[in-house]
C-alpha positions in Angstrom: 0.0 -0.1 0.0 1.5 3.4 -1.2 2.2 5.9 1.8 1.3 9.4 0.7 3.9 12.3 1.5 2.2 15.5 2.9 2.2 17.2 -0.3 0.7 14.0 -2.2 -1.9 13.5 0.5 -3.2 17.2 0.1 -3.4 16.7 -3.6 -5.0 13.4 -3.1 -7.6 14.6 -0.9 -8.2 17.9 -3.0 -9.1 15.9 -6.2 -11.0 13.4 -4.1 -13.3 16.2 -2.9 -13.7 17.2 -6.5 -14.8 14.0 -7.6 -17.3 13.5 -4.7 -18.7 16.8 -5.5 -19.1 16.1 -9.0 -20.9 12.8 -8.4 -23.1 14.7 -5.8 -24.0 17.1 -8.4 -24.9 14.4 -10.9 -27.0 12.5 -8.4 -28.9 15.6 -8.0 -29.7 16.2 -11.6 -33.3 15.0 -12.9 -32.9 14.1 -16.4 -36.1 14.4 -18.6 -36.0 12.8 -21.9 -38.6 14.4 -24.4 -39.3 12.0 -27.4 -42.1 12.4 -29.8 -42.7 13.1 -33.5 -42.0 16.4 -35.4 -44.2 19.4 -34.5 -45.2 17.6 -31.0 -44.1 20.6 -29.0 -40.8 19.2 -27.4 -38.6 22.2 -28.4 -41.4 24.5 -27.2 -41.6 22.9 -23.9 -37.9 23.2 -23.5 -38.3 26.9 -24.3 -41.0 27.4 -21.9 -39.0 25.6 -19.1 -36.0 27.8 -19.7 -38.1 30.9 -19.7 -39.6 29.7 -16.2 -36.2 29.3 -14.9 -34.7 32.5 -16.2 -33.9 35.8 -14.2 -37.2 37.7 -14.1 -38.8 35.1 -16.1 -37.5 36.6 -19.4 -35.0 35.0 -21.7 -31.4 36.5 -21.6 -30.4 38.7 -24.8 -28.0 36.4 -25.9 -30.4 33.6 -26.0 -33.0 35.3 -27.8 -30.3 35.9 -30.6 -29.8 32.6 -31.1 -33.2 32.5 -32.7 -33.2 35.2 -35.2 -31.8 32.7 -38.1 -34.3 30.2 -37.3 -37.2 33.0 -37.4 -35.7 33.9 -40.8 -36.1 30.1 -41.9 -39.4 29.9 -40.6 -40.4 32.9 -43.2 -39.0 30.8 -45.9 -40.6 27.5 -45.0 -43.9 29.2 -44.4 -44.0 30.8 -47.9 -42.8 27.7 -49.6 -45.5 25.4 -47.9 -48.0 27.9 -49.0 -46.9 28.3 -52.6 -46.7 24.5 -53.0 -50.1 24.0 -51.9 -51.2 26.8 -54.1 -49.7 24.9 -57.1 -51.0 21.6 -56.0 -54.6 23.3 -55.9 -54.0 25.3 -59.1 -54.6 28.6 -57.2 -53.3 31.6 -59.1 -51.8 34.7 -57.6 -54.5 37.6 -57.3 -52.0 39.6 -59.3 -50.6 39.0 -62.6 -47.5 40.5 -61.8 -44.7 38.3 -63.3 -42.4 39.2 -60.4 -44.6 36.9 -58.1 -43.6 34.0 -60.2 -39.9 34.9 -60.0 -40.4 35.4 -56.3 -41.9 32.0 -56.0 -39.0 30.5 -57.7 -36.5 32.3 -55.5 -38.3 31.1 -52.4 -38.2 27.6 -53.5 -34.4 27.9 -54.4 -33.7 29.3 -50.9 -35.9 26.7 -49.2 -33.8 24.0 -50.9 -30.6 25.5 -50.0 -31.6 26.0 -46.3 -32.9 22.4 -46.1 -29.3 21.3 -46.9 -27.4 23.9 -45.2 -29.6 25.6 -42.5 -27.1 28.2 -41.8 -27.2 29.5 -45.5 -30.1 31.5 -44.4 -27.5 34.3 -43.4 -26.5 34.7 -47.0 -29.7 36.2 -47.7 -31.7 37.5 -44.5 -28.6 38.7 -42.7 -26.3 39.2 -45.8 -23.6 42.2 -45.1 -24.7 43.4 -48.6 -27.8 45.6 -47.9 -29.1 45.4 -51.3 -28.9 41.7 -51.3 -30.8 41.5 -47.6 -33.4 44.0 -48.9 -34.1 41.9 -52.1 -34.7 38.9 -49.6 -37.4 40.6 -47.4 -38.8 42.3 -50.4 -39.6 39.1 -52.2 -41.2 37.5 -48.8 -43.2 40.8 -48.5 -44.3 40.7 -52.0 -45.4 37.2 -51.9 -47.3 37.6 -48.6 -49.1 40.6 -49.6 -50.7 38.8 -52.5 -54.4 38.0 -51.5 -54.2 34.6 -52.7 -51.2 33.8 -50.6 -52.9 34.9 -47.4 -56.2 33.1 -48.5 -54.2 29.7 -48.9 -52.3 30.3 -45.7 -55.9 30.5 -44.1 -56.3 26.9 -45.0 -53.2 25.7 -43.4 -55.0 23.1 -41.4 -55.1 21.2 -45.1 -51.5 21.1 -45.5 -48.4 21.1 -43.6 -48.0 24.8 -42.6 -46.2 25.6 -39.3 -48.6 27.2 -36.8 -46.2 30.5 -36.5 -46.5 31.2 -40.1 -49.1 34.1 -40.0 -47.3 35.3 -36.8 -43.8 35.8 -38.4 -45.2 36.5 -42.0 -47.2 39.6 -40.4 -44.0 40.7 -38.8 -41.6 40.9 -41.8 -40.9 44.6 -41.6 -39.9 44.1 -38.0 -37.7 41.2 -38.7 -35.9 42.7 -41.6 -34.7 45.6 -39.3 -30.9 44.8 -38.6 -31.5 45.8 -35.1 -34.4 43.2 -34.6 -34.1 41.4 -31.5 -36.7 38.6 -30.7 -39.2 39.0 -28.1 -40.0 36.2 -25.5 -43.0 35.5 -27.6 -40.9 35.4 -30.9 -38.6 32.8 -29.3 -41.5 30.5 -28.0 -43.3 30.4 -31.3 -40.4 29.9 -33.5 -40.2 26.5 -34.9 -36.8 24.7 -34.7 -36.2 21.3 -36.3 -34.2 19.3 -33.9 -31.2 17.3 -35.4 -29.8 14.6 -33.2 -30.1 15.2 -29.5 -30.3 18.5 -28.0 -29.6 18.9 -24.2 -30.5 22.1 -22.0 -29.7 22.4 -18.3 -31.9 24.4 -16.2 -32.4 25.1 -12.5 -36.2 25.3 -11.4 -37.2 26.1 -8.0 -33.6 25.1 -6.9 -34.0 21.8 -8.6 -31.5 20.9 -11.4 -33.0 19.6 -14.7 -31.5 18.0 -17.7 -33.9 18.3 -20.6 -32.9 16.1 -23.5 -34.8 16.7 -26.8 -34.5 14.0 -29.2 -35.0 14.4 -32.8 -38.6 14.3 -33.9 -38.0 12.4 -37.1 -38.2 8.6 -36.9 -35.0 8.1 -39.0 -33.0 10.2 -36.6 -34.1 8.1 -33.5 -33.7 4.6 -35.5 -30.1 3.3 -36.6 
């Protein structure tokens, strides 16, 4: 049996206390695993718990900023879903402007790109080129201002339209402002497609929780 010198003993006891403290912390963590299909509200539940546990029950600014790109993607996803439905139902635009057809084509292209690479939304909605940024929001607003598009969106229960579509499309002018900061409501209503496993640690009423959000698509959960 090894006999520790005074210095070695102190170091041993120091690291032993750290390990014991870590073990105690792990034992005190309540892990909640959230499993469900996409759009079942798992990510929203995580955000609600985060909000309830936040100081003054409001999201920190840095946390809000994380959702700007998600909200920008929601604009594209919403419009693409509405426009696809209109084509399937052979619904024409209210206006005969050729610019609407071009705008539809651009939205489809951007949607395809962000489906492959989600962060690519920043090339358009947050471009350092003011003209490119303006063009993106102009085409979104141009499409949303068409009566047929809004009428089709009102039938969102007939196709896969995310439930925050109207909310964010009505806020295009606010979202396009470079100084835009999402409100608590914006964060809660934004829709995020969870890829893989996302973990969020929170403290609520002095109780430590670890919320584990498992991706909603079946192929993400089955090897």
